[in-house]
N, C-alpha and C positions, 0 to 999 in steps of 0.2 A: 507528596508522589512529585519527583524533580522528571520534566519529559522536555530532554534537545534535541525535541525536532520540530522541524518548521513546515508551514503549507505558509508559502508567500503569496500574495496576490496583487501585481502590480500589471497586470497585462489586461486588463478588464474581466476577469473573472471574480464572481460572486458569492456568497458564502450562500448557500442551502442548507435548510437539515433534511433529514433522508427520505421523508414524505415527498419533499420535491423532486431529490430524483430519481425515486419509484416513478413519481410521475411519465419522465422523459421517457417520448417513444422511441424504440429502437427502430432505425430503416431496416428495409427491408436489401438480403445480399445483391450483389447486382458483379457482372461479368465488364473485363475491362475489354478493351480493341485487341487485345496480345490473347486475349482467351483465360487467363488469371481469375476468380471467384476473392471478392470482399465480401468477408462474411459477418458483419458489426454483429460486438456484443453487447447485450443490454446492462448498462452501469450499474445497474441491481446485482442482474446474474455474477456480477467482476465480486461485489461483495459479499454476497450472499456465499459465494465459494471459497472466497477466503474464511468468512465467518465460521464456514460448518467444518473446513480445515481445523479453526483454531477449536472450536467446539472437541472436534471430534481426540486433542491430544490435552485436554481439561485448559485451556487458556479463556479468559473470559477477554471482551471489547471492555474499557474499562468507560471511553470517550473519544466519539466521530465525530470528526469535522470536515465537509465534506464543499465544494466553491465546483461553481456549470461557468462556462464560458462561452463562445459559437453557439449561441441559443440553444442550451444543452448539452451541443454537441462536442466538449469537452469535459473528462470529470477528472479533478484531482480530488485527493482525499488522504486523511491520514487515519489510524486507528492505535489508539493506546491502547496496548494491555495492559489490564488488572494484574494483580499480585497477591495472593494471599495471605504473603507472609509480612505484609506492610511496609513492605521494604522503601528508600526513601528514593529509587529512579526505576526507569519503565524503560519496555520496548515499543519500537509502533513498527507501525507494517502501513509504509504509503501507497497510495493506489492512484493509477492514471489512466485510462481511454477515452479513444476519442471513435466518435461515429463520424469523425470528414475524411478518414485516410491519410491522417497526419501524425501519427506512433501509433505502435502496437500495446493491447493491453503488457502494460507493465506494474511491479511490486516493486518496494523500496524497504528492505527491511533490516532492523538493526537498534542498537539504542543510539544513533545518531542519523535522522534519516531529515533529508531537504527533498519538497515538491516546491516548485512553483509555478505559476502557470507561464512562465516565460518558454517553457520547456526540461526547465534544469530539472534533477531528478537524478538522486545519490542516496545511499547507504551502504552498507556494513555487504548485501549481499543484493541483488539488482537482478531481477528475472524478467523476460521479455516475452513475448508469444504475436504474433504476426495474425490477424483478421485472414485464415484462409479458410478452405473446407474445410478442415478436421481442427479447429482452433475449441471449437466444445471438447472434443475428442483430449482433447490437449489442458485445456485450459484446470479440471478436478489435479490432474499426474505434477502437473506447473507449480500447483499451489499448494496440494500437499508437501512436494520434494521441499519448496522452498520455507512451509511450516517446518518442516523436520530439522531444518537447518537453521533456524531459528530456534528452535527447543536447545539445540547443541550450542548453539551462541550464547543462549540464555545461560547456562550452566558456567562457563568460563566466564562469562559477563561478568557473572554472579561472585567467582574466585577472584577475579581481578580488582572489584570495587570492596573486597573483604582484603582484600591482600593491601592497599590502599588504603583504608581505614585502621589499618592495625600497625602502620609504619609512623613512628613518630615524627610530624615536621619540626624541622631545629631550626631558632631564627639564629641568622648568623651577623650579626649588629655589631 
């Protein structure tokens, strides 16, 4: 199976296993001097939400790669999705989350996903939600919507790749 997605680490993040991610404590909510609430979401909570949404539509995770930086305050990850049809390509979900108010919860989905600890974050579809008072209410819907889009994208991707494979390439030397 080919995966054209990348988790690039060159700004201090270190590759870790899921058990290390699960052990990162989530800070308490705080209120700014302007009265806005910052409500951090646990890294594991974000990953679990994505995995639940994928499972709900029958998609398994074949590989997981995670990295943490800034003393565990920033998470970067890739979930490579499984395929039961023996496919030679894969879709990926990129994840990022912060506990230090630097960026919102984000998901990047598609056949080509790029997640970097320099905060570059790209894919065919990218969704984000701020760490506000209602982030936990919004998160399942945002993740579910993104996964539904991924399922639709998966069908289009399969058709496009089948077309590429069935198209002869001629050598014009």
